[in-house]
C-alpha positions in Angstrom: 159.0 122.9 -72.1 159.3 123.8 -68.5 163.1 124.0 -68.9 162.9 126.6 -71.3 160.5 128.6 -69.4 162.8 128.4 -66.5 165.8 129.6 -68.4 163.6 132.1 -69.9 162.7 133.4 -66.5 166.2 133.3 -65.2 167.4 135.4 -68.2 164.7 138.1 -67.6 165.9 138.1 -63.6 169.4 138.5 -64.8 168.6 141.2 -66.9 166.4 143.2 -64.5 169.3 142.9 -62.0 171.7 144.5 -64.6 169.2 147.1 -65.2 168.4 147.8 -61.7 172.0 148.2 -60.8 172.7 150.7 -63.9 169.6 152.8 -62.8 171.2 152.9 -59.3 174.7 153.9 -60.7 172.8 156.7 -62.9 170.9 157.7 -60.0 174.0 157.9 -57.7 175.8 160.2 -60.5 172.9 162.5 -60.5 171.5 161.2 -64.1 168.0 160.8 -63.3 166.7 160.5 -66.9 168.9 157.6 -67.5 168.1 156.2 -64.0 164.5 156.1 -64.8 165.2 154.6 -68.3 167.0 151.9 -66.7 164.4 151.4 -64.0 161.7 150.8 -66.7 163.8 148.3 -68.6 164.1 146.5 -65.2 160.4 146.4 -64.5 159.7 145.1 -68.0 162.2 142.5 -67.5 161.0 141.4 -64.2 157.4 141.3 -65.5 158.4 139.0 -68.3 160.2 137.2 -65.5 157.5 136.8 -63.9 155.3 135.5 -66.7 157.8 133.0 -67.6 158.2 131.9 -63.9 154.2 131.5 -63.8 154.3 129.6 -66.8 157.0 127.2 -65.8 155.4 126.6 -62.5 152.0 125.7 -64.2 153.7 123.3 -66.5 155.5 121.4 -63.6 152.5 121.4 -61.9 150.7 119.7 -64.8 153.4 117.1 -65.2 153.9 116.3 -61.4 
């Protein structure tokens, strides 16, 4: 269980990072609408990463 939640957290962190990079690129190009859309996606992935990280931490603490 803990391994799966850590893996899911890592995947969401990676997706968030990619979305942040895409947002920055669009912002640099002046496409603020697309930048905002990517920033929203980044926030969603960051939120999910936090959820899975918390779940993994709680699971690890229970099994320690």
